[in-house]
C-alpha positions in Angstrom: 83.7 115.4 138.8 83.9 111.9 137.3 87.0 109.8 136.9 87.4 110.6 133.2 87.2 114.4 133.8 89.8 114.0 136.6 92.2 112.1 134.4 91.6 114.6 131.5 92.3 117.7 133.7 95.3 116.1 135.3 96.8 115.1 132.0 96.2 118.5 130.4 97.7 120.3 133.4 100.8 118.1 132.9 101.1 119.1 129.2 98.5 116.7 127.7 96.2 117.4 124.7 92.6 116.5 124.1 91.8 116.2 120.4 89.1 114.9 118.1 90.5 112.7 115.3 88.6 112.0 112.1 89.4 108.8 110.2 87.9 107.7 106.9 87.9 104.4 105.1 86.7 103.3 101.7 86.0 99.9 100.2 83.6 97.5 98.5 82.7 95.6 101.6 80.2 97.9 103.4 80.1 95.8 106.6 83.8 95.2 106.7 84.6 99.0 106.7 83.2 99.5 110.2 85.1 96.4 111.5 88.3 97.8 110.1 87.8 101.2 111.7 86.9 99.5 115.0 90.2 97.6 114.8 92.1 100.8 114.0 90.8 102.5 117.1 90.7 99.6 119.6 93.8 97.6 118.5 96.1 100.4 117.1 95.2 103.9 118.3 94.5 102.9 121.9 97.8 101.1 122.0 99.8 103.9 120.5 102.5 105.5 122.7 101.2 108.5 124.7 97.5 107.8 124.2 95.8 108.0 127.5 92.3 107.1 126.3 90.2 107.2 123.1 86.4 106.9 122.5 84.1 107.8 119.7 81.7 106.6 117.0 81.8 105.2 113.6 79.4 106.5 111.0 77.1 104.2 109.0 78.8 103.6 105.6 77.5 105.6 102.6 77.6 104.6 99.0 79.8 107.0 97.0 79.3 105.3 93.8 77.8 101.9 92.8 79.6 99.2 94.9 82.0 101.6 96.6 81.4 102.6 100.2 82.9 105.1 102.7 82.6 105.6 106.4 84.2 107.8 109.1 85.2 107.4 112.7 85.2 110.4 115.0 87.4 109.7 118.0 88.0 111.9 121.0 91.6 111.1 122.2 93.6 112.3 125.2 97.4 112.5 124.5 100.0 112.8 127.2 101.8 115.5 125.2 102.2 117.2 121.8 104.7 114.7 120.7 102.2 111.8 121.1 99.6 113.7 119.1 102.2 114.4 116.3 103.3 110.8 116.2 99.7 109.6 115.9 99.1 112.1 113.1 102.2 110.8 111.2 101.4 107.1 111.9 97.7 107.0 111.2 97.2 110.0 108.9 93.7 111.0 110.1 91.6 112.9 107.6 91.1 115.7 110.2 92.3 116.7 113.6 90.6 119.2 116.0 92.4 120.2 119.2 89.8 120.6 121.9 92.0 121.4 125.0 94.0 123.2 126.1 93.4 126.6 124.5 97.2 127.2 124.1 100.2 125.0 124.0 103.6 126.5 124.6 101.9 129.9 124.1 100.6 128.8 120.6 96.9 129.6 119.8 94.8 126.6 118.8 94.6 127.9 115.2 98.4 127.6 114.9 98.4 124.1 116.4 95.7 123.0 113.9 97.9 124.3 111.1 100.9 122.5 112.4 99.2 119.1 112.9 97.3 119.2 109.6 100.5 120.2 107.8 102.3 117.2 109.4 99.4 114.9 108.4 99.6 116.3 104.8 103.4 115.8 104.7 102.9 112.2 105.8 100.3 111.7 103.1 102.4 113.3 100.4 105.4 111.1 101.5 103.2 108.0 101.3 101.9 109.0 97.8 105.5 109.5 96.6 106.5 106.1 97.8 103.4 104.5 96.3 103.9 106.2 93.0 107.5 105.0 92.7 106.8 101.4 93.9 103.4 100.5 92.5 102.3 99.8 88.9 100.6 102.6 87.1 97.2 100.8 87.4 97.6 100.3 91.2 98.7 103.9 91.6 95.7 105.2 89.7 93.5 103.1 91.9 95.0 104.7 95.0 94.8 108.2 93.5 91.0 107.6 92.8 90.6 106.5 96.5 92.2 109.7 97.6 89.7 111.7 95.6 86.9 109.7 97.1 88.4 110.4 100.5 88.1 114.1 99.9 84.5 113.7 98.6 83.4 111.6 101.6 85.0 114.0 104.2 82.9 116.8 102.6 79.8 114.6 102.7 80.3 113.5 106.4 81.2 117.0 107.7 78.6 119.0 105.7 75.5 120.1 107.6 72.8 117.5 107.4 70.0 120.0 107.8 69.2 122.8 105.4 67.9 124.9 108.3 71.5 125.9 108.9 71.6 127.8 105.6 70.5 131.4 105.5 68.6 132.9 102.7 70.2 135.8 100.8 
């Protein structure tokens, strides 16, 4: 057993959670997007309270429409406890969260935990939209609203099977 596995097992046995976080980013600067996501992971997520470690990959940006790019980071993160995971969800609003271990937390099945964490992320996003709508000009709000639609589109694109061999014929 290597050192990462030992730390992971020990942390999970003490109430920790291993999760995969999906972060997306959109913008006109194709090269800058990857740098921004790298900064998010290395300078912010890794320094967040309760994060034991985080590692992952950043997808090559795709062009959603002329001059507008999108990319996604997929980051496996070990949290010391459920509270740390929830705080990261609220603070960074990942596009998706997948709990990998343990199978149950406080006797809750993983499907229930997925629901809770995604609901919290959705609440955080709704709260942000409410604030933005009431503070920004109509033009700025419409721009952010369009970015949110592009976020949905890019998530579907990144997470859809890349190979048609996965499809079955009917």
